[in-house]
Structures are given as structure tokens and as C-alpha cells.
C-alpha positions, 0 to 999 in steps of 0.5 A: 233791150228790155230792162234788168227788172223785166219779167218775160211773159209766159202767156199772151192775152187775146183781146177778142171782140167784146166784153158784152155777154149778149154780143159774145153769144151772138158772135159764138153762134155766128162763128160756129156756123161759119166754121161748121160750113167751112169744114163741111164745104172744104171737105166736100169739095175735096171729096168731090174733086177726088171722086169725080173724073170730071174734075181731074184737071189742073184747075181742080187739082189746085182747088182741092189743095186750096180747100185743104189749106182753107180747112187748116187755116180755119182749124188753126184759128177758129176753135181757139177763137170760139173758146175765147168767145164762149168761155172767156179763155183769153190766155194763150201760152207762149209756145202755143202762140209761136206754134200758131204764128208758124202754122198761120204763116205757112198756110197763108203763103201757101194759099198766096202761091196756090192762088197765083197758080190758079190765075196762071192756069186760067191764063194758059187755058184761055190765052194759049189753049193749044199749049195747055196740055204741055204746059199744065201737065200733071207732073209740072202741077205737082211740082208747083203745088209741092213748091208752094207748101215748101215756100210756105214752110220756109216762111213759117219757119222764118217767122217763128225764128223771128218771134223767138228773138223777141222779148215781152215783159210782163203781161202782153195783151194782143188786140186780135183774136189769134197770134199775128207776127206783126202785132207781136213785133209791135208789142216786143220790148226787145230789138225787133230788127231781125223780125222786121227784116224777116217779115219785110223780106218774106212780104217782098219775095213771097207775097208781092210776086204772087200779086203780080202773077195774078194781076199779069195773068188777068190783064192778059186774060181780059185782053184776050177775052175782049178780043173774042168776037162772039158774045157767047164766047166772051160769056164762057171765058169770063164765067171760068174766071169770076169764081177765082176773081172773087176769091183773090179779091177777097183774100188779097184785099184783106191781106193788103189792108192788114199788112201794107196800109199804114194805120193808127190806133183808131184802125184797131177794131177794123183790123180785127174784122179785116183779119176775120175776112181772110182767116174765117170768112174766106175759107168758108166762101171759097167752096161755096163760090166755086160750087154755086158759080161753077157749072163743072162742079155742079155737073160733077155733083149731079153725076155723083149723085146719080151713081149712088 
């Protein structure tokens, strides 16, 4: 419990990346370019999926929602980070920090479930193609996506409740560029039991199952692909999964490093760049990966251009 002379912090200081002016300008330009590509890429993907009948399938329905989630995640974090890098605005009010914790945890869990659904979609399409129209019906896909957002909302509310029970004395410096619930717990001067229970329960019940679904789906997919006798058939089957595998590996790899691997203070700088990977880089890469490595998306883009 905090002492009697504890002064509750009203804002947090985000440490950012560096104090060197030249490096700050370079980082600002780099993150600004990344954010612009993220906005254009994800908006373009959403627009293309809605406009092209060729992409009106369960996989692209999930992809459209993933693009929306990536757009939201990047917008929650990157503009504030750009202001901190360029203008040196490191302070963030307690209320804004809580709002950021809520929205980030909402969309991160939603993205986990969307990626798991996309893996399951590929599993059904490759391993049980005759059952695909029945299993992945439009109504079922809609329910799955709605459930993803509701589970994300549940996680966001839970983490916000956990944060509201924490006390922070004096000036609190967060060695990250956004408010992360695990970092806030480590900085709290009050009893963190409730917050840790909520965080670990959410990780166990919401995070781990999605990883298991992805792993199980791709073990079955690879087993099925290897049993295909035709080399061309194997190539086509693998080509439908490479984009999703790239996205999953980047996203989950960074999350596992951030939240599941024990570390000392010497990892503090590495943590920042791991966080950049899943909050800034991945939202930018997803539309690029799915557009550059996906023949259906390329064909839909060509047809859309011909109609104009």
C-alpha cells in the first residue's frame, strides 16, 4: 500500500526512444511514413474487399476486419508517438492512459481471434473443401467476427478495471511509447494482485487458445499438403497460406517476446522495438503482404481498374 505521504500521479511520462535531436527527426520521418502507408494500405484493402465481388468470401471478410483493427491500433498509438518524437510531448494524462490501455487491449485480443479464425478458415478450405460452404457460411462468419470484438471488449474492460485499482506515487516514467498494462503494473505502488490476476487470466483464456488454434490448423494443413501428389497442387495450397503465416509469425512472435518471456532491465530497449513490431510495423505490413503475395487480390485490383 502506498504511504500516507503519497501523491497520486495525475499523468505519466512516456520515455520514447532517444534524446538525440538528429535521431528524433529520423524516427519521426520513419514513423510518419509508416503511418501513412498503414492508413492508405488498410483503407485500400477494406475498399477493395467491399468493391470487388471476387473477394466476397469468408477469408476476405476476416481480412477486411483485420485491416479495420490494424487501422484502429495504429491510430491509437502512432499519432501520439509522433507528437512525442517531434514536439517532445512526453506527458500523458491518467485518463488518456487508461483510455489507451482499454482500446489497445480491446483491439489486440480482437486481432488474435481474427488471426485464429483465418487459420481455421484455411484449414477447412484445404483439409475439408467439400464442407467449406457449410462450415464457413456467411452467418457463421458474422457470428465469429462479432464474438471476436465482444471478447476484445471484455478484455479491454477487464484491463481498465485492473488499472483503476492501481496507485502511482509521484512522477511515473513509462519506458515505452504507449501505456501498456504490464508496464503500469510494474510501476504501481499499491497492491497489484487484482491487476495481475486479470492480466494472467486474460492471457490464459483469450491469448493462449488462439495460438493453439493457429498451430493446430497449420499442423493439419501442412500434413494435408504433404500428402498431395501433384507438385502444382502443393504449390497452390502453400501459396494460399504463406501470407497468413507471415502475418501470424510477426504478430505472435512480438507478443510472445513482450509478454511471455521473462526479462531483466537490460531488455528495456529491446522491448520498445518489439512493441514497435506488433503495434506499428505489423499494421503496415499486413495489407502489403496480402496484396503483393495474393493473386486474388491482384486480380481484383486489375478488374476494378478496368471498370473505371
